[in-house]
LUMMAR-321106 format. One record per residue: residue in three letters; y negated, x, z of N, C-alpha, C in turn. Coordinates in pm, whole numbers, padded with zeros to 5 digits, always signed. Atoms other than C-alpha are relative to their C-alpha. Layout:
// LUMMAR-321106
ALAYXZYXZYXZ...
***
This chain:
// LUMMAR-321106
MET-00064-00103-00058-00389+00092+00113-00013+00035+00126VAL+00036-00008-00153-00310+00147+00467+00024+00179+00007LEU-00001-00139+00000-00380+00525+00576+00047+00011+00142LEU-00042-00087-00131-00167+00691+00846-00089+00029+00078ARG+00079-00036-00098-00441+00851+00981-00067-00119+00050GLN+00054+00093-00054-00620+00553+01045+00057-00083+00093LEU-00085+00070-00094-00336+00389+01210-00001+00092+00118LEU-00026-00113-00153-00290+00700+01429-00148-00015+00084GLY+00106+00005-00107-00650+00692+01523-00037-00118+00065ASP+00002+00102-00064-00644+00346+01609+00083+00002+00118VAL-00091-00047-00099-00349+00395+01825-00076+00081+00125LEU+00039-00120-00109-00505+00687+02022-00158-00069+00025ARG+00141+00050-00072-00851+00506+02062+00034-00127+00090GLN-00046+00089-00082-00676+00200+02194+00057+00053+00126LEU-00069-00061-00106-00468+00387+02426-00140+00049+00109ARG+00146-00039-00112-00815+00561+02579-00050-00113+00043LEU+00046+00132-00079-00960+00241+02616+00047-00071+00109ARG-00082+00086-00116-00699+00076+02793-00041+00091+00127GLN-00003-00083-00116-00707+00361+03031-00140+00023+00066GLY+00113+00005-00049-01089+00334+03067-00045+00130+00004ARG+00059-00135+00054-01150+00682+02954-00091+00020-00121THR+00080-00036+00092-01418+00841+02767+00024+00096-00089LEU-00046-00122+00106-01384+01064+02450-00023+00139+00085ARG+00036-00110-00074-01569+01339+02657+00129+00054+00095GLU-00091-00061-00112-01287+01307+02942+00132+00047-00089VAL-00110-00015+00062-01007+01305+02689-00002+00115-00083SER+00022-00124+00104-01141+01576+02441+00007+00104+00120ALA-00019-00107-00089-01180+01806+02777+00136+00019+00042ALA-00134-00006-00014-00827+01735+02871+00082+00067-00077ALA-00061-00032+00094-00670+01792+02553-00063+00145-00069ARG+00056-00107+00049-00898+02090+02462-00036+00024-00131VAL+00033+00024+00142-01019+01970+02163-00177-00022-00009SER+00159+00017+00005-01404+01923+02061-00014-00157-00029LEU+00040+00134+00029-01572+01587+02117+00009-00080-00118GLY-00002+00044+00154-01664+01553+01759+00139+00007-00074TYR-00134+00023+00097-01315+01625+01609+00090-00119+00070LEU-00077+00127-00061-01137+01367+01861-00074-00106-00039SER+00045+00118+00050-01387+01135+01758+00040-00033-00160GLU-00039+00008+00130-01308+01205+01384+00135-00058-00010VAL-00120+00013+00012-00962+01184+01456+00048-00167+00009GLU-00016+00161-00014-00983+00820+01616-00068-00068-00098ARG+00056+00066+00118-01188+00709+01330+00060+00011-00120GLY-00077+00001+00129-00946+00797+01071-00026+00102-00108GLN+00098-00105+00095-01179+01100+00924+00091+00111+00006LYS-00074-00124-00012-00934+01380+01016+00151-00020+00032GLU-00140+00001-00062-00570+01439+01047+00036+00099+00070ALA-00005-00096-00141-00468+01578+01367+00147+00069-00058SER-00102-00094+00040-00208+01872+01323+00112-00054+00118SER-00118+00041-00111+00128+01806+01544-00050+00042+00109GLU+00066-00033-00113-00015+02050+01790-00106-00058+00070LEU+00114+00043-00058-00333+01879+01841+00041-00158+00056LEU-00029+00120-00047-00177+01553+01866+00101-00008+00125SER-00072-00029-00138+00087+01673+02129-00108+00023+00118SER+00088-00034-00097-00225+01785+02315-00070-00127+00050ILE+00064+00106-00039-00408+01471+02289+00081-00138+00083CYS-00113+00085-00069-00092+01261+02411+00009+00060+00145LYS-00011-00070-00137-00059+01501+02685-00122-00039+00083ALA+00132+00024-00055-00437+01439+02770+00005-00155+00057LEU-00040+00135-00028-00345+01062+02771+00115-00062+00097GLY-00092+00041-00077-00026+01075+02963+00078-00081-00054VAL-00061+00080+00088+00151+00911+02696+00093+00078-00096PRO-00072-00081+00101+00479+01049+02505-00073-00015-00125LEU+00057-00016+00125+00392+01145+02159+00076-00104-00062SER-00103+00091+00069+00719+00931+02064-00067-00169+00015HIS+00073+00147-00006+00527+00599+02198-00087+00011-00086VAL+00069+00017+00049+00245+00682+02011+00047+00005-00174LEU-00032+00055+00152+00438+00712+01673+00062-00100-00011ARG-00074+00112+00015+00651+00444+01746-00082-00110-00028GLU+00126+00106+00009+00333+00219+01783-00072-00010-00145VAL+00061-00038+00120+00196+00372+01458+00107-00061-00117ALA-00085+00055+00070+00516+00292+01301+00028-00159-00034ASP-00013+00112-00027+00531-00051+01424-00097-00070-00094GLN+00100+00048+00057+00181-00129+01282+00015+00031-00136LEU+00006-00031+00117+00249+00045+00947+00103-00107-00048ALA-00103+00062+00034+00549-00154+00910-00048-00142-00019LEU+00053+00123-00008+00356-00485+00990-00096-00009-00124ALA+00117-00021+00101+00082-00380+00757+00072-00015-00162GLU-00055+00012+00112+00333-00320+00467+00071-00152-00017LEU-00037+00125+00024+00502-00666+00519-00121-00107-00051GLN+00112+00116+00047+00161-00845+00502-00080+00017-00127HIS+00123-00038+00110-00013-00665+00215+00103+00001-00111GLU-00030-00040+00168+00258-00590-00067+00156-00103+00016PRO-00102+00064+00023+00538-00816-00195+00132+00054+00001VAL-00158-00084-00037+00914-00723-00073+00075-00069-00114MET-00122+00009+00095+01148-00723-00377-00092-00121-00119ALA+00076+00087+00070+00858-00881-00604+00017-00060-00126GLY-00044+00039+00129+01062-00878-00922+00139-00086+00021ALA-00139+00075+00015+01366-01058-00780-00021-00123-00008PRO-00008+00129-00019+01454-01409-00812-00083-00074+00110GLU+00054+00084-00107+01270-01654-00590+00104+00003+00136HIS-00071+00010-00116+01579-01706-00376+00052+00133+00050GLU-00032-00142-00060+01644-01338-00312-00106+00062+00071ARG+00105-00066-00067+01326-01297-00172-00033-00026+00134ILE+00035+00012-00130+01213-01224+00167-00121-00117+00039SER+00075+00082-00043+01034-01502+00326-00117+00037+00096THR+00127-00058-00076+00695-01439+00469-00023-00080+00143GLU+00011+00069-00141+00729-01717+00753+00064+00082+00095SER-00061-00056-00135+00950-01479+00952-00052+00119+00012ILE+00041-00153-00017+00709-01164+00919-00071-00042+00163PRO+00079-00023-00150+00603-01083+01309-00134+00003+00010GLU+00147+00008-00021+00217-01167+01389-00028+00164+00076THR+00044-00113-00071+00229-00846+01625+00092+00098-00007PRO-00111-00122-00020+00363-00491+01653+00081-00044+00123GLU-00085-00003-00123+00512-00615+02004+00104-00099-00064GLU-00106+00089+00067+00709-00892+01831+00111+00120-00102ILE-00081-00081+00059+00818-00616+01609+00124+00078+00072THR-00091-00066-00119+00953-00417+01904+00080-00073+00081GLY-00109+00100-00066+01105-00699+02077+00114-00018-00083GLU-00108+00053+00083+01310-00783+01765+00098+00134-00006PHE-00113-00103+00000+01442-00427+01755+00067+00039+00159ARG-00063-00013-00100+01515-00406+02121+00084-00132+00034ALA-00095+00091-00042+01697-00721+02114+00118+00024-00107ASP-00143-00066+00105+01932-00576+01800+00045+00100+00082MET-00030-00095-00085+01959-00299+02042+00103-00029+00105VAL-00075+00078-00115+02079-00520+02301+00105-00065-00029ALA-00108+00066+00068+02314-00715+02091+00109+00099-00046ALA-00108-00090+00041+02477-00412+01965+00086+00053+00128
***
C-alpha cells in the first residue's frame, strides 16, 4: 500500500535536494524544527496544511506544484500495483502496456489533453 505521507515526503526531499539545500536551511526558513522536517521527508509524520504551506514557501515552490507531483506519483503507483477492473472480462480490461513510466509522462498526457480541448 502506498502511503500519501511517504509520497509527500519524497517529493519535498527531491525538491530540496534539487535546490542543493540542507535540511537545516529549509527548516530555518520554514520555521520548523530540523527533526520534524526530517520526519516529514521520511514519511514518518504527516504535515499539517499550515506546515506544508510553510515548507513550500521556504522551498519557493507553490503548494499546488507539490500536490500535483504527489498526485501524479500516486496515480502511477496505483496503476502499477493494482489491477484495474480485475473482475471485468479480458477484452474490457485496461492494458498495462500503455501505463506511463514516469510522473512526467502522466503530466505530459494531461497537458496534451488540455491543448487538444
